[in-house]
C-alpha positions as CSV (number, residue, x, y, z in Angstrom):
1,X,-15.4,-38.6,-60.6
2,X,-15.0,-34.8,-61.4
3,X,-14.2,-32.2,-59.1
4,X,-17.0,-29.8,-58.2
5,X,-18.2,-27.0,-56.3
6,X,-19.4,-29.8,-53.6
7,X,-16.4,-31.9,-54.0
8,X,-13.6,-29.4,-54.0
9,X,-12.0,-30.1,-50.5
10,X,-12.0,-33.4,-51.1
11,X,-10.5,-33.6,-54.8
12,X,-8.0,-31.2,-53.2
13,X,-7.5,-33.6,-50.7
14,X,-6.9,-36.6,-52.9
15,X,-4.5,-34.4,-55.2
16,X,-2.4,-33.4,-51.8
17,X,-2.1,-37.1,-50.7
18,X,-2.2,-38.7,-54.2
19,X,0.2,-40.1,-56.8
20,X,1.5,-39.0,-60.2
21,X,-1.6,-41.6,-61.3
22,X,-3.8,-40.5,-59.4
23,X,-3.4,-36.7,-60.1
24,X,-3.5,-37.6,-63.4
25,X,-6.5,-39.1,-63.4
26,X,-8.3,-36.0,-61.8
27,X,-6.5,-34.0,-64.2
28,X,-7.7,-36.5,-67.1
29,X,-11.8,-36.3,-65.3
30,X,-11.2,-32.4,-65.0
31,X,-10.1,-31.7,-68.8
32,X,-13.7,-34.3,-70.0
33,X,-16.0,-32.2,-68.0
34,X,-14.9,-28.7,-68.5
35,X,-13.3,-28.9,-72.4
36,X,-16.0,-26.7,-73.2
37,X,-16.6,-24.4,-70.2
38,X,-15.3,-21.1,-69.6
39,X,-13.1,-19.9,-67.4
40,X,-15.9,-18.3,-65.4
41,X,-18.3,-21.8,-65.5
42,X,-14.9,-23.2,-64.2
43,X,-15.0,-21.3,-61.2
44,X,-18.0,-21.2,-60.7
45,X,-18.8,-25.0,-60.4
46,X,-15.3,-25.3,-58.6
47,X,-16.4,-22.3,-56.2
48,X,-13.4,-21.1,-53.5
49,X,-11.7,-24.0,-54.4
50,X,-10.6,-23.5,-57.8
51,X,-7.7,-21.8,-57.5
52,X,-6.6,-23.7,-55.3
53,X,-6.4,-26.3,-57.5
54,X,-4.8,-24.2,-60.3
55,X,-2.1,-23.4,-58.1
56,X,-1.4,-27.3,-57.3
57,X,-1.4,-28.0,-60.6
58,X,0.8,-25.1,-62.4
59,X,3.3,-26.2,-59.0
60,X,3.3,-29.4,-60.2
61,X,4.5,-28.4,-63.9
62,X,6.9,-26.7,-62.6
63,X,8.1,-29.1,-60.6
64,X,7.7,-31.9,-62.9
65,X,8.5,-30.6,-66.4
66,X,12.0,-31.6,-66.6
67,X,10.7,-34.8,-66.4
68,X,8.0,-34.6,-69.4
69,X,5.9,-36.8,-67.0
70,X,2.3,-35.9,-68.5
71,X,2.7,-32.7,-69.8
72,X,-0.1,-33.0,-72.3
73,X,-2.5,-33.4,-70.0
74,X,-1.0,-30.4,-67.2
75,X,-0.6,-28.5,-70.4
76,X,-4.5,-28.8,-71.3
77,X,-6.1,-28.5,-67.5
78,X,-3.8,-25.0,-67.2
79,X,-5.2,-23.7,-70.8
80,X,-8.6,-24.6,-69.9
81,X,-8.0,-22.1,-66.2
82,X,-6.5,-19.7,-68.6
83,X,-9.6,-18.5,-70.0
84,X,-10.6,-16.6,-67.1
85,X,-8.6,-13.4,-65.9
86,X,-8.2,-13.9,-62.5
87,X,-6.6,-17.3,-63.6
88,X,-4.0,-15.6,-66.1
89,X,-3.1,-12.9,-64.0
90,X,-2.3,-15.7,-61.1
91,X,-0.2,-17.5,-64.0
92,X,1.5,-14.7,-64.3
93,X,2.5,-13.6,-61.1
94,X,3.5,-17.4,-59.9
95,X,6.2,-17.4,-62.8
96,X,3.8,-19.1,-65.6
97,X,5.6,-17.5,-68.3
98,X,9.4,-18.5,-67.4
99,X,8.2,-21.7,-66.9
100,X,6.7,-22.5,-70.2
101,X,9.7,-20.7,-71.4
102,X,12.1,-23.3,-70.0
103,X,9.8,-25.8,-70.8
104,X,9.8,-24.8,-74.9
105,X,14.2,-25.4,-74.7
106,X,13.7,-28.6,-73.1
107,X,15.5,-30.5,-75.9
108,X,13.7,-33.8,-75.3
109,X,10.2,-32.2,-75.2
110,X,8.1,-33.5,-78.2
111,X,6.2,-31.6,-80.8
112,X,2.7,-31.8,-79.9
113,X,3.9,-30.9,-75.8
114,X,5.7,-27.5,-77.4
115,X,2.7,-26.5,-79.5
116,X,0.8,-26.6,-76.4
117,X,2.8,-24.7,-74.8
118,X,3.4,-22.2,-77.9
119,X,-0.5,-22.0,-77.8
120,X,-0.7,-21.4,-74.1
121,X,1.5,-18.3,-74.8
122,X,0.0,-17.0,-77.8
123,X,-3.1,-16.7,-75.6
124,X,-1.7,-14.9,-73.0
125,X,0.3,-12.4,-75.5
126,X,-3.5,-12.1,-77.2
127,X,-4.8,-11.0,-73.2
128,X,-3.2,-7.6,-73.5
129,X,-0.2,-5.4,-73.7
130,X,1.0,-5.8,-70.4
131,X,0.8,-9.8,-70.6
132,X,3.1,-9.0,-74.1
133,X,5.8,-6.9,-71.7
134,X,5.6,-9.3,-69.5
135,X,6.6,-12.5,-71.7
136,X,9.5,-10.0,-72.9
137,X,10.5,-9.6,-69.6
138,X,13.9,-10.6,-68.7
139,X,15.4,-13.4,-71.0
140,X,11.6,-14.5,-72.4
141,X,12.8,-13.6,-75.9
142,X,15.9,-15.1,-75.7
143,X,14.6,-17.9,-74.4
144,X,11.5,-18.5,-77.4
145,X,14.4,-17.1,-80.1
146,X,17.0,-20.3,-78.2
147,X,14.0,-22.5,-78.7
148,X,12.9,-22.1,-82.1
149,X,16.1,-21.8,-83.6
150,X,16.8,-25.8,-82.0
151,X,13.5,-26.4,-83.4
152,X,12.7,-28.1,-87.2
153,X,9.0,-29.0,-87.1
154,X,6.7,-26.9,-89.5
155,X,3.8,-26.4,-87.4
156,X,5.6,-25.7,-84.6
157,X,7.3,-23.3,-86.3
158,X,4.3,-21.6,-87.4
159,X,3.3,-21.3,-83.9
160,X,6.7,-19.7,-83.0
161,X,6.2,-17.0,-86.0
162,X,2.4,-16.3,-84.8
163,X,3.6,-15.5,-80.9
164,X,6.3,-13.5,-82.2
165,X,3.9,-11.3,-84.5
166,X,2.0,-11.1,-81.5
167,X,4.2,-9.9,-79.6
168,X,5.4,-6.7,-81.9
169,X,2.3,-5.7,-82.1
170,X,0.6,-3.3,-79.4
171,X,4.0,-3.7,-77.6
172,X,5.9,-0.3,-77.7
173,X,7.9,-0.8,-74.6
174,X,9.5,-4.3,-75.9
175,X,8.7,-3.8,-79.8
176,X,12.2,-3.5,-80.5
177,X,13.3,-6.6,-78.4
178,X,11.4,-9.3,-80.1
179,X,12.3,-7.0,-83.6
180,X,16.3,-8.1,-82.2
181,X,15.3,-11.7,-81.6
182,X,14.1,-12.3,-85.3
183,X,16.3,-10.4,-86.8
184,X,18.8,-12.7,-84.9
185,X,16.7,-16.4,-85.6
186,X,16.8,-15.1,-89.6
187,X,20.6,-14.5,-89.3
188,X,21.5,-17.7,-87.6
189,X,19.0,-19.9,-88.8
190,X,19.4,-22.3,-91.4
């Protein structure tokens, strides 16, 4: 049964005590119910437990991404939440960008999961200058360039290009870093 405001506490309890398969089942039901909903509609439907569920999903991603376990389901659920500013801000605060950049550097990551992760990063970059700057902080650009150089999939490379275009526009404090990353990628790429 999909999570709703009346059942949120029950869903959280099942999540906390549940196995991997139970968590995947909860996420698949969540995706089926809320696929066409806005972030605000999800928050309204889940009530005060929405942020708690989102935090559990993102924590589970951080713990399991290196194993590649059900990444498509986790990334899809996260992307549904990220339509709302509150969840986007929380995602940034908990290190979601670093997790996605690390995920993209995983050599065993399949193209579809890479593309999902890149779509989330593009969404974040398009959410405002502050978010673009946060993606570029630390080793974000370096990790993105490194993962792009190790990729051969045409659609994935197009998404990297879109992400770098977004990161370089309206981002005066980090534009030189983005340009330097692109120049390095061009120089080192095939």
